C-alpha positions in Angstrom: -3.0 -23.8 -4.9 -2.9 -22.0 -8.2 -5.0 -19.2 -9.7 -8.6 -19.7 -10.7 -8.9 -21.4 -14.1 -11.5 -21.1 -16.8 -13.6 -24.0 -15.6 -13.8 -22.6 -12.1 -15.0 -19.2 -13.4 -17.6 -20.9 -15.6 -18.8 -22.9 -12.6 -19.1 -19.7 -10.4 -20.9 -17.9 -13.2 -23.4 -20.8 -13.6 -24.1 -20.9 -9.8 -24.7 -17.1 -9.7 -27.0 -17.4 -12.7 -29.0 -20.2 -11.0 -29.2 -18.3 -7.7 -30.2 -14.9 -9.0 -31.6 -15.5 -12.5 -31.0 -13.9 -15.8 -33.0 -10.8 -15.1 -31.0 -9.9 -11.9 -27.6 -10.6 -13.4 -27.1 -7.2 -15.2 -28.3 -5.4 -12.2 -25.8 -7.2 -10.0 -23.0 -6.6 -12.4 -23.9 -2.9 -12.5 -23.9 -2.7 -8.7 -20.6 -4.5 -8.5 -19.1 -2.1 -11.1 -20.2 0.9 -9.1 -18.8 -0.6 -5.9 -15.4 -1.2 -7.5 -15.4 2.3 -9.0 -16.2 3.9 -5.6 -13.5 1.8 -4.0 -10.9 2.9 -6.6 -11.9 6.5 -6.2 -11.6 6.3 -2.4 -8.1 4.7 -2.6 -6.9 7.3 -5.1 -8.2 10.1 -2.8 -6.4 8.6 0.2 -3.2 8.2 -1.8 -3.4 11.8 -3.0 -4.0 13.0 0.5 -1.0 11.1 1.8 1.2 12.3 -1.1 0.2 15.9 -0.5 0.9 15.6 3.2 4.4 14.2 2.6 5.1 16.8 0.0 4.1 19.5 2.5 6.3 17.9 5.2 9.3 17.8 2.8 8.7 21.5 1.8 8.6 22.5 5.5 11.8 20.4 6.3 13.6 21.9 3.3 12.6 25.4 4.3 13.7 24.9 7.9 17.0 23.5 6.7 17.6 26.4 4.4 16.8 28.9 7.1 19.2 27.2 9.6 22.0 27.4 7.0 21.6 31.2 6.7 23.5 33.2 9.3 21.4 34.9 11.8 21.7 38.7 11.1 20.3 39.7 14.5 23.3 38.0 16.3 25.8 39.7 14.1 24.8 43.2 15.2 
């Protein structure tokens, strides 16, 4: 069970060409490219959202740790 070779790709291309015809092939490729582009954009947006949320959590945790290290001035009076 290896990866797809050159003959398999050629066979798939020929089957798609026979099924859809030469006129529809560029349209199908364009649609596939748009779909892949949208998918990549969505995954990048999700990754950015997760990273910003974890950065925010780290900032809050660091801030709370720093405030707990400082002596409470109200208790000293």
